[in-house]
C-alpha positions in Angstrom: -0.2 0.3 0.0 0.9 3.4 -0.9 0.6 6.0 1.8 1.0 9.8 1.3 1.9 11.8 4.2 1.9 15.9 3.9 3.4 17.8 6.4 6.6 15.7 6.8 8.4 17.9 8.8 6.0 18.8 11.4 5.7 17.1 14.7 3.6 14.7 13.8 4.6 14.1 10.6 8.1 13.1 12.2 6.1 10.7 14.7 4.0 8.6 12.0 7.1 8.4 10.1 8.8 6.8 12.6 6.1 4.6 13.9 5.3 3.3 10.3 4.4 -0.3 9.9 5.9 -2.8 7.8 4.0 -3.3 4.4 3.8 0.3 3.9 5.2 2.5 1.1 5.8 5.3 2.5 5.8 8.8 0.4 6.8 11.9 3.3 6.3 15.1 1.5 7.3 18.4 2.9 5.6 21.5 2.1 8.3 22.1 -0.8 7.2 19.0 -2.6 3.6 19.3 -1.8 2.4 22.9 -0.9 -1.0 22.9 -0.1 -1.4 26.5 -0.7 -1.0 25.7 -4.6 -4.4 24.8 -5.1 -4.2 24.3 -9.0 -1.0 22.4 -8.3 -2.6 19.6 -6.1 -4.5 17.0 -8.5 -1.2 17.0 -11.1 0.6 16.1 -8.1 -1.6 13.4 -6.6 -2.1 12.1 -10.2 1.9 11.4 -10.3 1.7 9.8 -7.2 -1.3 7.7 -7.0 -1.4 6.8 -3.5 -4.1 4.5 -1.8 -4.3 6.6 1.2 -3.4 9.9 2.2 -2.6 11.1 5.6 -3.1 14.8 5.9 -0.7 16.6 8.7 0.2 19.7 6.4 -1.8 22.5 7.8 -1.4 26.3 9.0 -1.3 25.7 12.8 -0.6 29.2 14.1 -4.0 30.5 15.8 -3.1 34.2 15.9 -1.5 35.0 12.6 -4.5 33.0 11.0 -6.7 36.1 12.1 -4.5 38.2 9.9 -3.9 35.8 6.6 -7.1 34.5 6.2 -6.8 33.4 2.8 -3.6 31.9 3.1 -4.9 29.7 6.2 -8.3 28.9 3.9 -6.1 27.6 1.0 -3.9 25.3 3.1 -6.3 24.2 5.5 -9.9 24.1 3.9 -9.4 24.3 -0.1 -6.7 21.8 -0.2 -8.9 19.2 1.5 -11.5 20.0 -1.2 -8.8 19.2 -4.0 -7.5 16.1 -2.3 -11.5 14.6 -1.6 -12.8 15.6 -5.4 -9.5 13.5 -6.3 -10.0 10.7 -4.4 -13.4 10.7 -5.5 -12.8 10.6 -9.4 -9.5 7.9 -8.5 -10.3 6.1 -5.4 -8.1 6.2 -2.2 -8.5 6.9 1.1 -8.2 9.9 3.2 -7.1 10.6 7.2 -7.6 14.0 7.9 -6.4 15.7 11.1 -8.6 18.5 12.8 -9.0 19.8 16.3 -11.0 20.6 19.3 -10.9 24.2 17.7 -13.9 23.7 15.9 -15.5 24.3 18.8 -16.4 27.5 20.6 -16.0 25.8 24.0 -19.0 26.9 25.9 -19.8 23.4 26.7 -19.5 22.4 30.4 -18.9 18.5 29.3 -17.0 17.2 26.5 -17.2 17.2 23.2 -19.2 14.1 21.4 -17.8 13.3 17.9 -21.4 14.4 16.4 -22.0 17.6 18.4 -22.2 20.8 15.9 -19.3 22.3 15.3 -18.8 26.5 16.1 -15.3 27.7 15.7 -14.6 31.2 17.4 -11.0 31.8 15.5 -10.1 31.7 11.7 -7.9 28.4 12.4 -11.1 26.5 13.6 -13.2 28.0 11.1 -10.7 26.7 8.3 -10.2 23.1 10.0 -14.4 23.3 10.5 -14.7 24.5 6.4 -12.3 21.3 5.4 -14.5 18.7 7.8 -17.8 20.1 5.8 -15.9 19.6 2.1 -15.1 16.1 2.9 -18.6 15.3 4.2 -19.5 16.9 0.9 -17.7 15.1 -1.1 -16.5 11.8 0.3 -19.7 11.7 3.0 -21.1 8.9 1.3 -18.4 6.9 0.1 -16.4 5.3 3.3 -13.1 6.7 2.2 -12.4 9.7 4.3 -11.9 9.8 8.5 -11.2 12.8 10.2 -9.5 12.6 13.5 -10.2 15.8 15.7 -7.6 16.2 18.3 -6.5 18.5 21.1 -3.3 20.7 22.5 -0.7 18.1 20.6 2.6 17.8 21.5 5.8 16.0 20.6 9.6 16.0 20.4 10.2 18.1 17.6 9.1 21.3 15.9 7.3 24.1 17.9 4.9 23.2 20.6 4.2 23.7 23.7 6.2 21.0 25.7 9.5 22.2 24.1 8.3 26.0 24.5 7.9 24.9 28.3 11.1 22.9 28.5 13.3 26.2 27.2 10.9 28.4 29.8 11.9 26.1 32.5 15.9 25.7 31.7 16.2 30.2 31.6 13.5 31.5 34.0 12.7 31.1 37.9 9.1 32.0 37.3 6.3 31.5 34.4 3.2 32.8 33.9 0.3 30.1 32.5 -2.8 30.5 31.7 -5.1 28.2 33.8 -8.5 28.6 33.0 -8.4 27.2 29.4 -9.5 23.3 29.9 -8.9 20.4 27.2 -6.3 17.4 27.4 -2.7 17.1 25.9 -2.2 14.8 23.1 1.2 13.0 22.4 2.1 12.5 18.7 3.1 9.0 19.8 -0.6 7.8 20.7 -1.9 9.9 18.1 0.4 8.5 15.0 -0.4 5.1 16.8 -4.3 6.0 16.0 -3.7 7.0 12.5 -1.8 4.0 11.6 -4.8 1.8 13.0 -6.8 3.8 10.5 -4.9 2.5 8.0 -4.7 -1.4 9.2 -8.1 -1.0 9.8 -9.0 0.3 6.2 -6.4 -2.3 4.7 -8.0 -5.4 6.0 -11.3 -3.9 4.8 -12.9 -4.1 8.5 -14.1 -0.7 7.8 -18.0 -1.4 6.7 -20.9 0.7 6.0 -22.5 -0.7 9.1 -19.4 0.4 11.5 -17.5 3.1 9.9 -17.4 6.3 12.0 -16.2 9.2 9.5 -15.3 11.7 12.7 -12.9 9.9 15.6 -12.1 12.3 18.4 -8.3 11.5 19.6 -6.5 12.7 22.8 -4.5 11.1 26.2 -6.8 10.1 28.9 -7.8 12.8 31.5 -8.1 16.5 31.9 -5.6 19.2 32.5 -5.0 23.2 31.9 -2.1 24.8 30.4 -1.2 25.3 33.8 -1.3 21.8 34.8 0.8 20.6 31.8 3.3 23.5 33.0 3.8 22.1 36.2 3.9 18.4 35.1 6.6 19.3 32.1 8.6 20.8 34.9 8.2 17.9 37.5 8.9 15.1 35.0 12.2 17.2 33.0 13.7 17.8 36.6 13.2 14.2 37.2 14.3 13.2 33.7 17.5 15.3 34.3 16.6 17.6 31.2 16.6 20.8 33.9 18.1 21.2 37.3 15.0 22.4 39.2 11.3 23.5 37.9 10.4 27.5 37.6 7.7 28.5 39.8 4.3 28.2 38.0 2.3 31.1 38.0 -1.4 30.6 36.9 -3.0 33.6 35.5 -6.7 33.8 33.4 -6.6 34.3 30.1 -7.8 38.0 30.0 -4.2 38.4 31.6 -2.7 37.0 28.5 -4.3 38.8 25.8 -3.9 37.2 22.4 -5.3 38.0 18.9 -7.2 35.2 18.3 -10.1 33.7 20.8 -9.4 30.2 22.4 -12.3 27.9 23.3 -12.2 27.9 27.1 -13.2 24.3 27.5 -12.8 21.9 24.7 -12.2 18.7 26.2 -12.5 15.9 23.3 -15.3 12.8 24.5 -13.0 10.0 23.0 -14.8 7.3 24.2 -16.7 5.8 20.9 -13.3 6.5 19.1 -11.1 4.4 21.2 -13.9 1.7 21.3 -14.0 1.7 17.4 -10.1 1.7 17.2 -9.8 -0.6 19.9 -6.8 1.7 21.6 -7.2 2.3 25.1 -4.9 5.2 25.3 -2.8 6.8 27.9 -2.9 9.3 30.9 -2.0 12.5 29.3 1.0 12.8 32.1 2.4 9.2 31.4 2.4 10.4 27.6 4.1 13.4 28.7 7.0 11.6 30.3 7.2 9.0 27.8 7.9 12.2 25.5 10.4 13.8 27.6 12.4 10.6 28.3 12.8 10.2 24.5 14.1 14.3 24.4 16.7 13.0 26.7 17.6 10.2 24.6 18.2 12.1 21.3 
């Protein structure tokens, strides 16, 4: 099976390559080889590759800059997905689309289920919701596409909250971190395993019309604020020898840390049905964090 991976230099792309199973011919393309903003070139590139499966990790992920670069973020995150979906509808093949908890507004008081109504409050979330809509309109009746929504993704490379906090713990005595935004972190390792499980199920043809789930939720187990995660990163990093001692984490409110884009205050994903569907139990978020930090120590 030939699998095309977009966004190969990002943190999730790195993890997916690292965990690629045997029997897969993986073509990993970065933005230089497959630029999702160049909409007119997408069909031609896909015709040359003829993939059996596309794992679309390529995305515009700078949430604040997206507020100013609306056309760019919509092209990369949504219009490219429309072109990919049209190609697959015409030529066959399957898609895993990585989406986000930011398709929700954060006004819920309980974890979001896969069929809850989307209502994004920033341009990044809007672009991802638009991509989901294109997939549903074009491939909704074909069982060719699985959307995986995830939250607060953290890996061992690229740019993410884990690596940012590690650097701050190394250089500052005190750090201000928002404590009133609630969700759950997701390890790139566990998310990559979920992606490959979808590919495996499709290869074995176990995804039938009567049991197919077009949208999955995947994050690590538990619930946390950014503050909780920052404290845990300090504690685990000190224990692992990455830092001498943790910085003091000062919990602050979102209003005390203004950003250009609004963030959902509560975007926890209910992964129960998705983990049953994939037959994966997942790991507690702090355990996943510890695994990632130990991996950084060994790099």
